OpenMM code with the backbone's topology and positions (N, CA, C; nanometers):
from openmm import Vec3, app, unit

residues = "MET LYS HIS PRO ILE LEU ALA TYR ILE ASN LYS TYR SER LEU TRP MET ALA LEU ALA TRP THR LEU ILE ILE PHE VAL LEU CYS CYS THR PRO GLY ARG TYR ILE PRO THR THR HIS TRP LEU GLU LEU LEU SER PHE ASP LYS PHE VAL HIS ALA SER ILE PHE PHE VAL LEU THR LEU SER TRP LEU LEU ALA LEU ASN GLY PHE GLY LYS PHE SER ILE VAL VAL GLN MET LEU THR VAL ALA THR CYS VAL LEU TYR GLY GLY LEU LEU GLU ILE MET GLN ALA THR LEU PHE SER GLN ARG SER GLY ASP TRP LEU ASP PHE ILE ALA ASN SER VAL GLY CYS PHE THR ALA PHE TRP SER PHE LYS ARG SER ALA ILE ALA".split()
positions = [
    Vec3(2.2156, -0.9447, 0.7480),
    Vec3(2.1368, -0.8905, 0.8520),
    Vec3(1.9902, -0.8391, 0.7995),
    Vec3(1.8815, -0.8613, 0.8485),
    Vec3(1.7610, -0.8213, 0.7967),
    Vec3(1.7481, -0.6614, 0.8425),
    Vec3(1.6928, -0.5916, 0.7358),
    Vec3(1.6480, -0.4414, 0.7671),
    Vec3(1.5596, -0.4307, 0.8924),
    Vec3(1.5851, -0.3430, 0.9715),
    Vec3(1.4874, -0.3149, 1.0995),
    Vec3(1.3459, -0.3210, 1.0673),
    Vec3(1.3184, -0.2506, 0.9508),
    Vec3(1.1588, -0.2289, 0.9112),
    Vec3(1.1242, -0.3801, 0.8582),
    Vec3(1.1970, -0.4553, 0.7973),
    Vec3(1.1448, -0.5808, 0.7545),
    Vec3(1.1307, -0.6749, 0.8651),
    Vec3(1.2122, -0.6622, 0.9686),
    Vec3(1.2098, -0.7495, 1.0817),
    Vec3(1.0784, -0.7111, 1.1637),
    Vec3(1.0422, -0.5942, 1.1781),
    Vec3(0.9253, -0.5439, 1.2318),
    Vec3(0.8134, -0.5907, 1.1732),
    Vec3(0.8161, -0.5642, 1.0340),
    Vec3(0.6866, -0.6300, 0.9513),
    Vec3(0.6693, -0.7662, 0.9801),
    Vec3(0.7864, -0.8424, 0.9697),
    Vec3(0.7867, -0.9773, 0.9848),
    Vec3(0.7208, -1.0289, 1.1101),
    Vec3(0.7804, -0.9725, 1.2258),
    Vec3(0.7290, -0.9866, 1.3639),
    Vec3(0.5912, -0.9728, 1.3783),
    Vec3(0.5468, -0.8648, 1.3418),
    Vec3(0.3902, -0.8247, 1.3725),
    Vec3(0.3140, -0.8341, 1.2420),
    Vec3(0.3365, -0.8944, 1.1416),
    Vec3(0.2588, -0.8936, 1.0256),
    Vec3(0.1121, -0.9613, 1.0412),
    Vec3(0.1001, -1.0537, 1.1277),
    Vec3(-0.0179, -1.1158, 1.1531),
    Vec3(-0.1173, -1.0099, 1.2224),
    Vec3(-0.0774, -0.9440, 1.3230),
    Vec3(-0.1498, -0.8366, 1.3895),
    Vec3(-0.1764, -0.7482, 1.3033),
    Vec3(-0.0887, -0.6935, 1.2190),
    Vec3(-0.1186, -0.5912, 1.1184),
    Vec3(-0.2278, -0.6283, 1.0193),
    Vec3(-0.2299, -0.7515, 0.9711),
    Vec3(-0.3311, -0.7921, 0.8845),
    Vec3(-0.4703, -0.8011, 0.9647),
    Vec3(-0.4724, -0.8521, 1.0715),
    Vec3(-0.5896, -0.8514, 1.1503),
    Vec3(-0.6584, -0.7045, 1.1645),
    Vec3(-0.5658, -0.6299, 1.2214),
    Vec3(-0.6030, -0.4874, 1.2504),
    Vec3(-0.6532, -0.4237, 1.1181),
    Vec3(-0.5728, -0.4384, 1.0079),
    Vec3(-0.6203, -0.3741, 0.8748),
    Vec3(-0.7662, -0.4360, 0.8395),
    Vec3(-0.7716, -0.5527, 0.8532),
    Vec3(-0.9059, -0.6067, 0.8189),
    Vec3(-1.0305, -0.5496, 0.9103),
    Vec3(-0.9889, -0.5285, 1.0323),
    Vec3(-1.1018, -0.4846, 1.1207),
    Vec3(-1.1082, -0.3200, 1.0875),
    Vec3(-1.0158, -0.2486, 1.0495),
    Vec3(-1.0348, -0.1124, 1.0121),
    Vec3(-1.1275, -0.0925, 0.8990),
    Vec3(-1.0884, -0.1982, 0.7935),
    Vec3(-1.1863, -0.1826, 0.6764),
    Vec3(-1.3087, -0.2021, 0.6968),
    Vec3(-1.3445, -0.3156, 0.7996),
    Vec3(-1.4773, -0.3432, 0.8481),
    Vec3(-1.5469, -0.2159, 0.8847),
    Vec3(-1.4750, -0.1590, 0.9896),
    Vec3(-1.5193, -0.0401, 1.0641),
    Vec3(-1.5584, 0.0609, 0.9612),
    Vec3(-1.4732, 0.0998, 0.8838),
    Vec3(-1.4959, 0.1960, 0.7624),
    Vec3(-1.6131, 0.1794, 0.6820),
    Vec3(-1.6092, 0.0556, 0.6339),
    Vec3(-1.7423, 0.0149, 0.5718),
    Vec3(-1.8746, 0.0156, 0.6430),
    Vec3(-1.8714, -0.0019, 0.7636),
    Vec3(-1.9877, 0.0058, 0.8628),
    Vec3(-2.0449, 0.1523, 0.9010),
    Vec3(-1.9397, 0.2461, 0.8770),
    Vec3(-1.9572, 0.3770, 0.9247),
    Vec3(-2.0880, 0.4351, 0.8483),
    Vec3(-2.1871, 0.4747, 0.9033),
    Vec3(-2.3034, 0.5368, 0.8328),
    Vec3(-2.2590, 0.6430, 0.7425),
    Vec3(-2.3434, 0.6534, 0.6351),
    Vec3(-2.2943, 0.7352, 0.5202),
    Vec3(-2.3017, 0.8820, 0.5624),
    Vec3(-2.3683, 0.9191, 0.6498),
    Vec3(-2.3633, 1.0861, 0.6916),
    Vec3(-2.2259, 1.1241, 0.7538),
    Vec3(-2.1552, 1.0312, 0.7901),
    Vec3(-2.0235, 1.0594, 0.8710),
    Vec3(-1.9169, 1.0455, 0.7457),
    Vec3(-1.9355, 1.0236, 0.6274),
    Vec3(-1.8330, 0.9934, 0.5267),
    Vec3(-1.8355, 1.1333, 0.4413),
    Vec3(-1.7297, 1.2011, 0.4485),
    Vec3(-1.7209, 1.3369, 0.3530),
    Vec3(-1.7703, 1.2926, 0.2154),
    Vec3(-1.8373, 1.3969, 0.1688),
    Vec3(-1.8770, 1.4212, 0.0402),
    Vec3(-1.7887, 1.4848, -0.0509),
    Vec3(-1.7752, 1.4611, -0.1726),
    Vec3(-1.6955, 1.5321, -0.2655),
    Vec3(-1.7702, 1.5354, -0.3949),
    Vec3(-1.7311, 1.6200, -0.4844),
    Vec3(-1.7873, 1.6400, -0.6053),
    Vec3(-1.7825, 1.5171, -0.6890),
    Vec3(-1.8826, 1.4635, -0.7726),
    Vec3(-1.8995, 1.3485, -0.8350),
    Vec3(-1.7592, 1.3069, -0.9225),
    Vec3(-1.7230, 1.4005, -0.9918),
    Vec3(-1.6182, 1.3885, -1.0886),
    Vec3(-1.5030, 1.3444, -1.0155),
    Vec3(-1.4686, 1.3922, -0.8953),
    Vec3(-1.3532, 1.3526, -0.8176),
    Vec3(-1.3622, 1.2234, -0.7465),
    Vec3(-1.5109, 1.1896, -0.7188),
    Vec3(-1.5275, 1.0511, -0.6655),
    Vec3(-1.5124, 0.9465, -0.7559),
    Vec3(-1.5196, 0.9685, -0.8870),
    Vec3(-1.5028, 0.8515, -0.9914),
    Vec3(-1.3682, 0.8155, -0.9948),
    Vec3(-1.2717, 0.9020, -0.9777),
    Vec3(-1.1310, 0.8623, -0.9799),
    Vec3(-1.0784, 0.8187, -0.8401),
    Vec3(-1.1037, 0.9283, -0.7384),
    Vec3(-1.0480, 0.9174, -0.6092),
    Vec3(-1.0932, 0.7921, -0.5421),
    Vec3(-1.2254, 0.7796, -0.5454),
    Vec3(-1.3052, 0.6812, -0.4756),
    Vec3(-1.2391, 0.5356, -0.5031),
    Vec3(-1.2409, 0.5280, -0.6235),
    Vec3(-1.1930, 0.3759, -0.6836),
    Vec3(-1.0606, 0.3595, -0.6625),
    Vec3(-0.9545, 0.4629, -0.6520),
    Vec3(-0.8107, 0.4466, -0.6116),
    Vec3(-0.8135, 0.4021, -0.4527),
    Vec3(-0.9036, 0.4660, -0.3750),
    Vec3(-0.8844, 0.4395, -0.2350),
    Vec3(-0.9402, 0.2982, -0.2245),
    Vec3(-1.0501, 0.2474, -0.2833),
    Vec3(-1.0773, 0.1112, -0.2682),
    Vec3(-0.9775, 0.0051, -0.3056),
    Vec3(-0.9056, 0.0419, -0.4272),
    Vec3(-0.8092, -0.0389, -0.4797),
    Vec3(-0.7009, -0.0514, -0.3747),
    Vec3(-0.6540, 0.0789, -0.3276),
    Vec3(-0.5342, 0.0924, -0.2204),
    Vec3(-0.5763, 0.0140, -0.0951),
    Vec3(-0.6925, 0.0311, -0.0404),
    Vec3(-0.7246, -0.0283, 0.0775),
    Vec3(-0.7169, -0.1723, 0.0483),
    Vec3(-0.7544, -0.2328, -0.0529),
    Vec3(-0.7692, -0.3928, -0.0590),
    Vec3(-0.6274, -0.4381, -0.1099),
    Vec3(-0.5385, -0.3575, -0.1755),
    Vec3(-0.4006, -0.3880, -0.1958),
    Vec3(-0.3372, -0.4089, -0.0680),
    Vec3(-0.3530, -0.3267, 0.0336),
    Vec3(-0.2918, -0.3301, 0.1696),
    Vec3(-0.3378, -0.4488, 0.2273),
    Vec3(-0.4676, -0.4698, 0.2247),
    Vec3(-0.5309, -0.5932, 0.2962),
    Vec3(-0.4580, -0.7072, 0.2402),
    Vec3(-0.4740, -0.7367, 0.1161),
    Vec3(-0.4234, -0.8542, 0.0538),
    Vec3(-0.2722, -0.8954, 0.0737),
    Vec3(-0.1749, -0.7701, 0.0633),
    Vec3(-0.0485, -0.7871, 0.0827),
    Vec3(-0.0218, -0.8195, 0.2420),
    Vec3(-0.0840, -0.7555, 0.3325),
    Vec3(-0.0719, -0.7826, 0.4480),
    Vec3(-0.0873, -0.9200, 0.4873),
    Vec3(-0.1881, -0.9737, 0.4419),
    Vec3(-0.2091, -1.1413, 0.4624),
    Vec3(-0.1139, -1.2099, 0.4049),
    Vec3(-0.0785, -1.1816, 0.2840),
    Vec3(0.0207, -1.2534, 0.2167),
    Vec3(0.1638, -1.2599, 0.2836),
    Vec3(0.1938, -1.1432, 0.3441),
    Vec3(0.3284, -1.1251, 0.4172),
    Vec3(0.3055, -1.2007, 0.5584),
    Vec3(0.1767, -1.1944, 0.6128),
    Vec3(0.1585, -1.2640, 0.7554),
    Vec3(0.1684, -1.4187, 0.7294),
    Vec3(0.1135, -1.4667, 0.6264),
    Vec3(0.1109, -1.6106, 0.6048),
    Vec3(0.2445, -1.6573, 0.5717),
    Vec3(0.3128, -1.5492, 0.4807),
    Vec3(0.4496, -1.5973, 0.4380),
    Vec3(0.5515, -1.6156, 0.5542),
    Vec3(0.5087, -1.5175, 0.6669),
    Vec3(0.6023, -1.5289, 0.7771),
    Vec3(0.5982, -1.6502, 0.8686),
    Vec3(0.5041, -1.7429, 0.8436),
    Vec3(0.4880, -1.8798, 0.8781),
    Vec3(0.5792, -1.9812, 0.8129),
    Vec3(0.6514, -1.9346, 0.7164),
    Vec3(0.7257, -2.0342, 0.6311),
    Vec3(0.6724, -2.0055, 0.4852),
    Vec3(0.7495, -2.0434, 0.3951),
    Vec3(0.7091, -2.0490, 0.2484),
    Vec3(0.5767, -2.1217, 0.2343),
    Vec3(0.4679, -2.0604, 0.1643),
    Vec3(0.3410, -2.1255, 0.1365),
    Vec3(0.3092, -2.1374, -0.0091),
    Vec3(0.2461, -2.2423, -0.0221),
    Vec3(0.2200, -2.2871, -0.1718),
    Vec3(0.1473, -2.1862, -0.2498),
    Vec3(0.1496, -2.1882, -0.3870),
    Vec3(0.0763, -2.1022, -0.4734),
    Vec3(-0.0785, -2.1107, -0.4458),
    Vec3(-0.1141, -2.2401, -0.4186),
    Vec3(-0.2677, -2.2606, -0.3878),
    Vec3(-0.3146, -2.1768, -0.2706),
    Vec3(-0.2204, -2.1828, -0.1569),
    Vec3(-0.2661, -2.1160, -0.0424),
    Vec3(-0.2573, -1.9492, -0.0725),
    Vec3(-0.1627, -1.9147, -0.1628),
    Vec3(-0.1577, -1.7793, -0.1875),
    Vec3(-0.2858, -1.7203, -0.2608),
    Vec3(-0.3266, -1.8156, -0.3692),
    Vec3(-0.4329, -1.7866, -0.4458),
    Vec3(-0.5726, -1.7710, -0.3557),
    Vec3(-0.5705, -1.8728, -0.2518),
    Vec3(-0.6943, -1.8781, -0.1616),
    Vec3(-0.6865, -1.7561, -0.0738),
    Vec3(-0.5815, -1.7005, -0.0385),
    Vec3(-0.5653, -1.5685, 0.0233),
    Vec3(-0.6201, -1.4689, -0.0450),
    Vec3(-0.5941, -1.4640, -0.1742),
    Vec3(-0.6324, -1.3427, -0.2695),
    Vec3(-0.7781, -1.3698, -0.2854),
    Vec3(-0.8220, -1.4825, -0.3087),
    Vec3(-0.9748, -1.5174, -0.3221),
    Vec3(-1.0576, -1.4767, -0.1989),
    Vec3(-1.0017, -1.5058, -0.0790),
    Vec3(-1.0718, -1.4629, 0.0516),
    Vec3(-1.0701, -1.2993, 0.0495),
    Vec3(-0.9651, -1.2335, 0.0112),
    Vec3(-0.9625, -1.1037, 0.0284),
    Vec3(-1.0649, -1.0270, -0.0719),
    Vec3(-1.0832, -1.0958, -0.1907),
    Vec3(-1.1848, -1.0407, -0.3053),
    Vec3(-1.3158, -1.0825, -0.2441),
    Vec3(-1.3405, -1.1957, -0.1923),
    Vec3(-1.4672, -1.2321, -0.1259),
    Vec3(-1.5093, -1.1398, -0.0103),
    Vec3(-1.4208, -1.0963, 0.0645),
    Vec3(-1.4400, -1.0151, 0.1811),
    Vec3(-1.4843, -0.8760, 0.1274),
    Vec3(-1.4249, -0.8326, 0.0197),
    Vec3(-1.4457, -0.7106, -0.0550),
    Vec3(-1.6014, -0.7069, -0.1005),
    Vec3(-1.6358, -0.8177, -0.1556),
    Vec3(-1.7749, -0.8419, -0.2113),
    Vec3(-1.8789, -0.8490, -0.1028),
    Vec3(-1.8425, -0.9151, -0.0050),
    Vec3(-1.9447, -0.9199, 0.1178),
    Vec3(-1.9697, -0.7951, 0.1872),
    Vec3(-1.8525, -0.7040, 0.1994),
    Vec3(-1.8644, -0.5864, 0.2409),
    Vec3(-1.9712, -0.4804, 0.1570),
    Vec3(-1.9385, -0.5111, 0.0281),
    Vec3(-2.0378, -0.4236, -0.0776),
    Vec3(-2.1939, -0.4811, -0.0569),
    Vec3(-2.2189, -0.6032, -0.0381),
    Vec3(-2.3377, -0.6633, -0.0202),
    Vec3(-2.3793, -0.5956, 0.1212),
    Vec3(-2.3196, -0.6062, 0.2194),
    Vec3(-2.3505, -0.5751, 0.3542),
    Vec3(-2.3861, -0.4112, 0.3402),
    Vec3(-2.3096, -0.3420, 0.2742),
    Vec3(-2.3396, -0.2039, 0.2505),
    Vec3(-2.4736, -0.1709, 0.1687),
    Vec3(-2.5013, -0.2572, 0.0971),
    Vec3(-2.6296, -0.2505, 0.0271),
    Vec3(-2.7433, -0.2842, 0.1148),
    Vec3(-2.7267, -0.3822, 0.2030),
    Vec3(-2.8368, -0.4256, 0.2639),
    Vec3(-2.8411, -0.4064, 0.4022),
    Vec3(-2.7278, -0.4010, 0.4902),
    Vec3(-2.7257, -0.4031, 0.6276),
    Vec3(-2.6911, -0.2622, 0.6858),
    Vec3(-2.6007, -0.1925, 0.6349),
    Vec3(-2.5479, -0.0581, 0.6771),
    Vec3(-2.6199, 0.0616, 0.6577),
    Vec3(-2.6166, 0.1250, 0.7680),
    Vec3(-2.7236, 0.2630, 0.7401),
    Vec3(-2.6543, 0.3596, 0.6525),
    Vec3(-2.7419, 0.4096, 0.5680),
    Vec3(-2.7058, 0.5306, 0.4627),
    Vec3(-2.5773, 0.4653, 0.3961),
    Vec3(-2.5696, 0.3576, 0.3459),
    Vec3(-2.4491, 0.3002, 0.2713),
    Vec3(-2.5150, 0.2439, 0.1528),
    Vec3(-2.4378, 0.2216, 0.0293),
    Vec3(-2.4951, 0.1603, -0.0725),
    Vec3(-2.3643, 0.0778, -0.1284),
    Vec3(-2.4091, -0.0433, -0.1786),
    Vec3(-2.3252, -0.1336, -0.2558),
    Vec3(-2.2896, -0.0837, -0.3929),
    Vec3(-2.1587, -0.1087, -0.4525),
    Vec3(-2.1400, -0.0650, -0.5770),
    Vec3(-2.0570, -0.1664, -0.6591),
    Vec3(-2.0863, -0.2151, -0.7780),
    Vec3(-2.0090, -0.2938, -0.8495),
    Vec3(-1.8747, -0.2426, -0.8915),
    Vec3(-1.8835, -0.1124, -0.9072),
    Vec3(-1.7423, -0.0574, -0.9445),
    Vec3(-1.6517, -0.0485, -0.8178),
    Vec3(-1.7164, -0.0451, -0.7122),
    Vec3(-1.6296, -0.0417, -0.5831),
    Vec3(-1.5544, -0.1894, -0.5597),
    Vec3(-1.6679, -0.2880, -0.5919),
    Vec3(-1.6049, -0.4308, -0.5924),
    Vec3(-1.4957, -0.4468, -0.6955),
    Vec3(-1.5302, -0.4030, -0.8112),
    Vec3(-1.4126, -0.4277, -0.9129),
    Vec3(-1.2945, -0.3629, -0.8677),
    Vec3(-1.2891, -0.2276, -0.8048),
    Vec3(-1.1754, -0.1685, -0.7569),
    Vec3(-1.1085, -0.2381, -0.6455),
    Vec3(-1.1846, -0.3053, -0.5642),
    Vec3(-1.1349, -0.3879, -0.4354),
    Vec3(-1.0743, -0.5073, -0.5016),
    Vec3(-1.1306, -0.5724, -0.5982),
    Vec3(-1.0499, -0.6877, -0.6572),
    Vec3(-0.9316, -0.6491, -0.7280),
    Vec3(-0.9316, -0.5341, -0.8021),
    Vec3(-0.8016, -0.4795, -0.8818),
    Vec3(-0.6928, -0.4685, -0.7670),
    Vec3(-0.7276, -0.4199, -0.6590),
    Vec3(-0.6206, -0.3928, -0.5374),
    Vec3(-0.5847, -0.5371, -0.4902),
    Vec3(-0.6638, -0.6233, -0.4734),
    Vec3(-0.6163, -0.7618, -0.4370),
    Vec3(-0.5302, -0.8222, -0.5413),
    Vec3(-0.5741, -0.8174, -0.6766),
    Vec3(-0.4873, -0.8873, -0.7779),
    Vec3(-0.3504, -0.8159, -0.7876),
    Vec3(-0.3528, -0.6951, -0.7766),
    Vec3(-0.2187, -0.6006, -0.7745),
    Vec3(-0.1516, -0.6407, -0.6722),
    Vec3(-0.2018, -0.6682, -0.5465),
    Vec3(-0.1037, -0.7223, -0.4443),
    Vec3(-0.0500, -0.8443, -0.4601),
    Vec3(-0.1299, -0.9371, -0.5291),
    Vec3(-0.0865, -1.0755, -0.5428),
    Vec3(0.0432, -1.0600, -0.6596),
    Vec3(0.0145, -0.9864, -0.7605),
    Vec3(0.1279, -0.9679, -0.8623),
    Vec3(0.2370, -0.8941, -0.7839),
    Vec3(0.2270, -0.8091, -0.7001),
    Vec3(0.3382, -0.7418, -0.6297),
    Vec3(0.4309, -0.8373, -0.5484),
    Vec3(0.3470, -0.9186, -0.4899),
    Vec3(0.4041, -1.0186, -0.3840),
    Vec3(0.4813, -1.1147, -0.4717),
    Vec3(0.4287, -1.1696, -0.5754),
    Vec3(0.4949, -1.2718, -0.6578),
    Vec3(0.6236, -1.2124, -0.7291),
    Vec3(0.6173, -1.0799, -0.7558),
    Vec3(0.7237, -1.0202, -0.8253),
    Vec3(0.8481, -0.9831, -0.7179),
    Vec3(0.8123, -0.9819, -0.5894),
    Vec3(0.8925, -0.9388, -0.5056),
    Vec3(1.0065, -1.0617, -0.4615),
    Vec3(1.1099, -1.0345, -0.3858),
    Vec3(1.2140, -1.1331, -0.3442),
    Vec3(1.1376, -1.2086, -0.2250),
    Vec3(1.0406, -1.1723, -0.1678),
    Vec3(0.9862, -1.2306, -0.0281),
    Vec3(0.9031, -1.3584, -0.0858),
    Vec3(0.8358, -1.3537, -0.2051),
    Vec3(0.7776, -1.4758, -0.2434),
    Vec3(0.8348, -1.6077, -0.2543),
] * unit.nanometer
topology = app.Topology()
chain = topology.addChain("A")
for resn in residues:
    res = topology.addResidue(resn, chain)
    for name in ("N", "CA", "C"):
        topology.addAtom(name, app.Element.getBySymbol(name[0]), res)
């Protein structure tokens, strides 16, 4: 018998992935004046951890959602990861060019990408993949 939490995740994984994608977009669109500031030394470590964590959840949620439709090939898994990395890059570009009081950051993009690749590695190491 499947654990109830795993059954719930499997049943709603696509909705959770879509919701998380939208949440990230809204957070990235939020004007800078509404984002709490912190001392720059804290920001160097905590901010990058937050970026990596957010994109870890994003990538893992999409991998789980797509896996819920049946086992899918390594090519589709890699395209999923690449799409999440691209999404992180596009959000950084939009922060630099479109969003009010925001700025794009290469280090944020790298942290986003690390989160994506860590999620892929975790997914491949799990019994789910």
